[in-house]
N, C-alpha and C positions, 0 to 999 in steps of 0.2 A: 222722614219727618220726626218720627218718634225718637230715633237715635239722636237727632239734633237737639230735641227738647231735653232728653235725658242728660246729654252732655252739658247743656247750659245749667241744668239743675245741679249737676255734679260740681260745676265750677263754683257754686255758692255754698258747698257743704261746710266750708271753714266758718261760716257765720253761726252755725248751730251751737258750738261750744261757747262762743262769745255771748250769744243771747241767753244761754243757760246760766252763765256766770252773772249776767245782768239781773236775771230774775232772782237768783240766790242773794245777791248783794242788796237788791231793793227790799227783799223781804226781811233781811237782817239789819238794814240801816235804821229804819224807823225814825224816831226823833232823837237819836243819839248824837253826841258831839262829833262833828265831822273831822275834828283834829285829835281824836282819841288814839290810843296806842295801836289798835288794830288798823285803823284807817291810815295811819302813817306807815306801818310796816308792810301791809299788803301791797300797796303800789310799788314799794321798793322791791319786794319779792318778784312781782310781775315784770318789773323793769329788768331785774337781773336775769330772769329766765329768757326774756325776749332779746336782751343784749347778747347773751351767750349764743343763742340760735342764729342771730344776725351775723355775728362774727364767724361762726362755724360755716355758714353758707355764703358769706360774702355779700350780705344784703345791707350795704352801708346806708342807703336811702331810708330804709325802714328803721334802722338803728337811730338815726337822727329824728325821725318822726316820733319814735317812742320817747326820746329825750325831751322833745318839745311838749308832748302831752304830759309827761311827768312833771316838767318844770311848771306848766300852767296849773296843774293840780296843787303842787306845793305852794306856789305863790298865792293861790286863792284860799287855801285852807284856813290860815290864821284870820284874815279879814272876815270870812264867812262864819267861822267859829265864834269870833268876838260879837258879831251881829246876832248870832243865834243865842248867845248867853245874855247880852245886854240890850239888844234892840237898837244899838247905836253903831255908826260906822267909824272905823279908825280914820285918822287924817289922810293916810295914803291910800285908802281903799279905792277911791274913784280913779286915781291915776293908774293904779295897778290893774283894775278891771278894764279900763279903756285901752291901756297899752297891750294887754293880752288880746283883747278883741281885735286890735289892729294888726299886731305882729304875728299872731298864731296862723291865720290863713295865709299870709304872705310867705312866711318861712316854711310852713307845712307843704304848701303847693310847690314852693321853690325847690325843696328837697325831692319832691316827687318827680319833677321835670329835670333835675340835675342828673345827667347820666353817670353811671358807675364805671369809671375808667381807671386804668392803671392799677397799681398795687393798693390793696385796702388801707394799709397804714398811711400811705401818702394821700389817699382820697379823704380819709378821716381828718388828717392834719389840715388839709386845704379847706374842708368844710368848717372846721373849728375856727380857722383864721377868718373866714368870711363872716361867720356869726359874731365873732369878737369885734370885727371892724364895724359891723352894723349895730350891734346892741350896746356896746360899751359907751359910745358917744351919746346914744339916746338915753341910757341910764343916768349918765352924769348930768345931762340937761334936765332930766325929770327930777333928779334929786335937788338941783339948784332951784328949779321953779316948777314944782309939781302942779300947782293950780293952772299955770299958763299952759303946760303940756297937756293937761287934761282938757282944758277948753279948746286947744288947737285940734284935738282929736274928736271931741264930742260935739263941738259947736259948729263944725263945718256943715253947711247946709246949702243944697242946690234945690230950688223949688221945682225944677223940671224933673228931678229924680225922687221927688217925694213919694213914699210908699208906706203902707201899713203892714208889709209882709213880716218885718222883724222889729222887735223891741230894742235892738241895738241902735247905737248912733248910726247916722246915715253912711258915713265913710266905711266903718267896719262892716256894716250890714251888706253894702254893695260889694265889698271885697270878698266876703264869704260867698255871695251868690255868683259872682263872676268867676272866681277861682274854683268854686264847686262845679260850675258848668265846664270849665277847662278840664278838670279831673274826670268829669263824666264823659267828655269826648274821648279822652285818653283811654278810659276803661272800656268804652264801647269799641274803640279801634283795636286795642291790644287783647282784651278779654283775659287778662291775667289776674289771678287772685289778689296779688299785692296792689294792683291798680284799683281794683274794685274795693278792697279794704281801705285804701287811702281815701277814696270818695266817701265811703260810709263813716269812717272815723271823723272826717271834717264835718259831715252833716250832724254827727253826734254832738260835737262841740258847738256847732251853730245852734242846735236846739237847747243845749245845756246853759250857755252863758246867760241869757236873759232870765233864767229861772233859779239861779243858785241862791239868791237871798230869800225868795219866797218859799222854795222847796229845797232845803239844803241837802236832802238825800240824793239829788241828782248829781251833786258834786262828788259824792262817794262812788256812785255807780257808773256814770257816763264816761269819764276818762279811762276807767279800768276796762269797760266794754270796748272802747276805741282801741286801747292797747292790745286787748285780747284778739280783736279782729285782725290787727296787723300781724301778731304772732302766729295765729292759726293760718293766715294766708301764707306766711313764710314756710310753715310746715307743709301745707298742701302743695306749694310750688316745688319744694324739695321732693315730695312724693311723686309729683308729675315728672320731674326730671329723671327720677330713678326708674319709673315704671311706664311712662308714656312717651311715645315717639314724638319729637317736637315738630317734624315736618308734616306728618300725616294726621296726627292727633289720635292714632290708634295706640292701644297698649303695646309696649315694646317686648323685647326678648326676655327681659327679667320678669315681666308680668306673666308671660307665657310659661316660664319655668315654675313660677309659683302656682299657676293654675293647674299645671300637669301634676303637681304634688297632691292635688285634692280631687282628681278625677275618680269616678266610681269604677265598678267592675266592667262597665260597657261604655265605650267612647270611640269617637272617630276623629281622625286628624287628616286635614287636607293641606297639602303644600301647594302654594300658588306662585307662579313665576310669570312676570310680564314678558310677552314675546318680543324678541328683537330689541330689547331695551338698550343695549350697548350701541347698536347701530343707530337707533333713534337719537341717543345722546350725541353721538358723533356728528349726526346730520343737522340736528336742530339746536344743540347746545344744552348745557346742564340745567338752565332755568326752565326750559321746556320739559326736560326730563323730570324735574321736580313737580311740575304741574301734572304730568302723567301719573306720577306716583300718588298725588293727592286725589286725582280722579278715580284711580283704581281703588284706593283706600275708602273713598266715600261710597263706592258701590259694595265693597266687601263689608263695610260696617252695617249695611242693611240686610245682611244675610238672614234668612228665616230658619225655621226648624230648630230654634234654640241654639244656633251657632254663635260663636264669638270670634271676632277677627283680631289678629295680632300682626304687627310688622316683625318679620323674622330677621331681616337685614337686607340692605341693598334693594333689589327689585323683587325680593321674595317676601311673601306673606304666608300666614298660617290661619286656618279655620279650625276651631275646636268645637266638637259636638259631644257634650257629656250626656250619657244616657241613651245614645243612639249608635246603631251599628252602621257600617258603610252603605249597605243597601238602602236603608231608610233615610240616610242623610244625603244620598246622592241627588235627590230631586232638588233640595235647597241649593246644593253646590252647583248643579246645572243651571238653576235660575240665576244665580249671581254671575256665573260665567257669561250667560246671555246678556245680562245687564251691562257688563263691561264691554261686550262686543257691540252693543247698540249705542253706547255713549259716543259722543262726538266732541271734539275740542278744536277751537280755532286758534291757531298760533299767530303771534305777532311777526310782522316782517322784521328782519334783522336790521334793516335800514332805519326803522323807527325806534329802535331801542336806545335808551339814554346812554350816554357815554360814562356816566359815573354810576356807582353801585346804588347810591341813595335814590336817584331818579328811577333806576330800573326796578328797585324793590317796591317803590310806591305804585308803579304801573303793573306790577306782577299780579296775575290773577284777574285782570280786567278784560282779558280777551284781546282780539286784534282783528286785522283784516288780512291776515296771512292765510296759508293753506289750512284746510279742514282735515284733521287726521282722526283716525279711529284706532283704538288699542284693543288687543286681544290678550288673553292669558291662558296658560296651560296649567292643569291641575292634576295632582296625583293624590289618591285617597287610600287610606288604610285604617283599619280599626284594631281593637285590642287583640284580635286573633293573630295579628301579623308579628307580634313580638311580646317578650316577657316584661317589657317596661315601656313607658311612654316614649323614651328616647329611641328605643328600638322601633317603635311604631312610626316615629318621625322618619327614621331611615328607610323604612318600607314605603312610606308615602313619597319620599324623595325618589326612590326607584320608580314608583308608578308615575311620578312627574316626568322623569326622563323618558318613560314609555310614551307619555302623552306628546312629548316633543318629537319623538321618533315617528309618531303616528301623524304628524303634520301640524302640530300645535293647535291652539284654540279648541281644546277638547278636554274631557275629563276621563281619567283612567283609574280603575280600581286596582289595588295590589292583587297580583295573581291573575288579573284579567288577561286574556289572550290578546296579543298585539295584532295589528293589521298585517304585519309581516308574517306572523305565524298562520293567520287565516288563509293567506294566498299561497301557502306551501313553502314558507321560508324565503320567499322573494320579497324584498322591501319595496313598497310602493314609492314611486316618484312623487315628490311633493313640490308644488309650485311655490 
């Protein structure tokens, strides 16, 4: 339970730098001109940094969301600055404001749901073409008849949908709410930082738009905070891809190597291998094998005694106990082995599986009415005395793991511990 809560908190760490930036900007904005030199250059710098990261990591959706936020800020800066200085609206202010209120949620959510496929260059070109086909005709019509376009957006009114939730016009207000709900559903389902950041960024703009003329400082801070949320989410996803295993959610091999560089003078490593995993895969299929790995990983993530779980590769996992020797860590290792042994998983009947991959992935993890299976794991343990380096200790733990398999699997063996074959005088015990 605690591990699950900590993992959810960790998935929101990208919001901390964005909130810090918002506090700094709000404190420095004051009553200054929203179109001064700093307020024009800073968004451009943030956009440049974000665009570079998006192109580096292939995040085309986030790139276009950043461009939409930046364009909204630039289009609103001059009208708001003019109102701030003179107390009067420019002739085109209303049509600009209502157009942004209408198109920003539509295009922002559209980019979030548009999958990233093919080569990034082709994907970028296609998105630019769609935006041009949508916005150019609208811009031409708005230039020819700005008052009519403004009334068409702001004067649409359905009594049944009347609400005081937002100060925006009814159509843009409901678009923000409905598309925000769609992004919230997507963020809940996928739990990825970029999806959560898209939802938070859209909420920021929803809160900002009705307040930009009364409190101009929000125009300086809110779009930059929204852009920072998206950029930090890209960085966190890149970190997760590098250091976290996508299937199990555990830290991966690279994270283990980094952790081994920082261990103290006393530590213990346990190598864990799922018993008969290849045979299970051949019998029940790779989808069921993936569910087994998730099940084992969920139990290993709950290891006590100060241990941390990593996915080493394939069906192998690693437990690292910094500051403990093998004898004191063995109790926690034995507890997690028993937790794996006592877990049960019900498989789906193969006849009920969907024929296409999309249908199968939607039903994956929902259980079924097939056979109930249980899984066991063998574990080999070694501490710092087994080698001169952490990698030598891993090799020693690996040898102890093979001893655990020779002893009948589903057990824990310490490095240097006498095997069952040695105990009975060199004769290997028969194992069912």
